[in-house]
N, C-alpha and C positions, 0 to 999 in steps of 0.2 A: 128189507132193503138197509133196516137200521142194523139187525142182525149182522149183517154181511161187514158193515163197516166197523164195528165193533171188533169183529174177528181180526180184521185186517191191524186196527187199531193193536191188538194184544200181541198180534204176531211182530209188529215194528217194534215195540216195546220190549219183547224178549229177545230179539233180534239185536235189539242196542244194548240188552244189558249183556247179552254175550260178547257183542264188541269189545264193550268194555272192560270184560272180563280178559277175552282173549288177550287184548292191549296190557292191562295188568299183568297177566303172566308174562308174556312178551320181557315187559319192562322187568318182572322180575327174574327173568333166565338171565337178561342182559347184565344184570347187576351182579348177578352169582359169579357169571364169564369173568365181569371186571373184577370181582373182589379175590377170583382164582388168580386171573392174569399178573393182579399186584402183587399178592402173595408169593406166586411162583416167581417174579422180578427179584421182590426182596432178597427171597432165599436164594437166587444168582449171585444177585450182590453180596449176600452174607458169605457164601461158599468160595466167590473170589476173593473177596477179603480176607479169608481164611486162606485160602492156597496163595493169597502173594506175603503173607506175611510168613507162609511155611516157607517160600520160595525165598525170600529174604534171609533164614536161619540158615537154610541149607548152604546157600549161595558164603554166606558169612563164615560157614565149617568149612567149606571147600579151599576161600580164599587161604584161611590160617594154614590149610593142607599142603595148597600148591607153592605157597611163600616157602616153606619148608622144605617141598623136594626143590625149589628152585635153589635154594641154599645149599642145599647137600648135592646135587648137580652141578654147581659152582667148584663144591671142594674135590670131587670125584675128577671134574677135570682138568682143574689146577694140576691135583697130583700126578694125572695121565699124561700133562703136558713136562712136567718135571722127570717122569720116566723117557719122555721121548728124548727131550734133550740130552739126558744119561746115554740112552743109546745112542743118537748122533756124534758124541764126543766118543763112547766107545768105536764105532764105525769109524770114526776119521785117524785112530789111533790104528785100526786094521788096516787101512787103506796107505796109511802114509801121509795123511794130510797133517795129521799132529804126531806130535813126538811127548814122549813122557817126560824129559826135562821141563818143557814149556807146561804143562798143564796146571792150572790152577787150582784142582781139585785132587785130591786123592785117587788114584784107581781103584781103590778100593771103594770110596765115596761112590764111585759111577755105576760099578758093578752092583752096589747095595740098592741104588735109586732104579734103577733098570731092572731090577728082579721085583720090586714092589707091584702089589696086583689092586689096584683102586677100585673099589666097584662103588656102584650106586644104589641104596636101598630105599626105593620110595615108601612114600607112606601114603596108603589109601584107604585108610577107618572110613571116613567120612563118606567117601566115593562109593567105599562096596557098601555100606550100610543105607545110601541112598538106592544103589542098584538093587539089590536084595531088597529092599523094600518097596520095591515099584515106584519107585517116587520120580524117578528120572524123568518123566513127562510135566512133573510139578515146573521144572524150568521151562521158560518161553523159548529163551533162546536156541533157534535151532541149528547154529554153529556150534554152539557153545554146550550142546547135547550130544552133536557128532566128536567132537574133541574129548568130550569124558567117556563117551562108548566105547574110543578106539585105546583108549588110554592103556589097560593091561596089555593088549598086544604089543602098544610101542615099546613099554617095559620091558616086555619078554625079548622083543627083538634085542634091545641093548643088553640085557644077562647073558643072552647067546653068548654073544659077541666076547664081553665081559667073560665066560666060563672057560672059552674059545682060548683067549689069554691066559687065562691061570690055568689052563692043564697043559699049554706049551711050557710055561716057566717053569711049572712042577716036574713036570717027566721028562723036560729035555734040558732045558736050561741049566736049573739048580742041580738035575744029575750029573750034566757035563762039570759043571762048577767041583762037584763034591768028587769026582774021578780027577781031575786034573788041576784043581786050586784048593781053596778053601773059604768054606762060607762065614769062619768068625769074622774075616775084618768087614764083610758087605755087611753082616748081619749088626755091626755097630753102629753102620751110615743110617741103616734104614730106620733103626731105633732113634737116634739123635737127630736126625733129619726130618723124616714124613712122620713120627710119632711124637714131635716136640712138644703139642698141647697135651698131651695125656701123661697118666702118672707114670709110664715106662721110663722115663727122665730121670724121674727120682728112685729109679732101682741101682741096684750095684751092678750095673752090665758089665762084662769083663771081655767081652768082646773084641775090644780095639788091638788088643795084644796075641801076639801067636808067636810058640817056637819053630811054626813050621815057615821052612824061606820059600818061598814057591818064583819060579820066573815067570814074570808074566807076559815077559815080549814073546815066549815061547807059543803062549795060550792065544796070544795077538797075531802070530804067525798063522796059526791053526784053521783053516778053510772049514772045519767044523764050526769053532764060533764063531766064523763069521756068519756062516748059513744061520747058526740058531740066533745071532743078534738080528739078522734081516728076517727072520721067520716071527721073533716077538716086536720089532718095530711096524713089519704089517699090519699085525691084530690090535696094537696099541692105536694105530694110525685109525684104523676102522671102528676102534672102540670111543674114540674121540670125534669120531665125524656121527658115529649114532649118539653121544652122549650131547655134543653141541644140537643136532636136531630134536632132541627131545626136550632140551633147554629153550629152543625157539620155541616150540608148540607148548610149554608149560608158560611161559611169557604173556604167551597169545591167549592162553587159559585165562591166567590172572587177568589180562588186560578185557575180555570177555565179562568176567566175572564183575570188574569195578563198573563198568558201562553201566551193567545190569543195576546195581546198587545205586547208582546214581539216579537211576529213576524215580 
């Protein structure tokens, strides 16, 4: 009988030791798991911090780039508007709404400005570096990412229209003037008015004078000249609309970047 109780007592002691060991092991496992979770959380915090710092740097570079893009767009739009004003004035002479003796600007200057081909050159080095490096996802703002993703396509659309204006002026307008007029006069005004802030003003430009005398009224009465003016004006308007839309999107991009930088 005594042996029986001793055996029971021994079994209880063994079970008690096993329970204590089991509890200890579970405790150790819990501590290890907690340690791993804390380490993961710290690692996530560090990654988020690094990612946030990188995002800020990318945004600062993009802001600088798009501010320059906005400036270039404003210049292109301003020159396009000058071209359209010249085209409208020439159309006024063609339709009889304006008369040569009433014009404040020489007809040659109007033809010169109407022939000008302002183009927009987009700066996208920072954007391309982000896209090519697969870092666009670092930018958290979804709307901003969408605008940036579509930027190249938007610029291509404007470039196609500008190319259309270029082709018409080069192949139709200039060709007509070469055959019926002289570009010598109008080239002078291109140099003096639209390139006034460039070194071209300091050169010995001799285009203002020419020995060839042309009856401008004959050209103004030519239906072909009228058609060419209409065609150039149509494409110039399309170019201005496209450039204005791109300007609006550029301003939105800058605004979104500013909002993210202030966070």
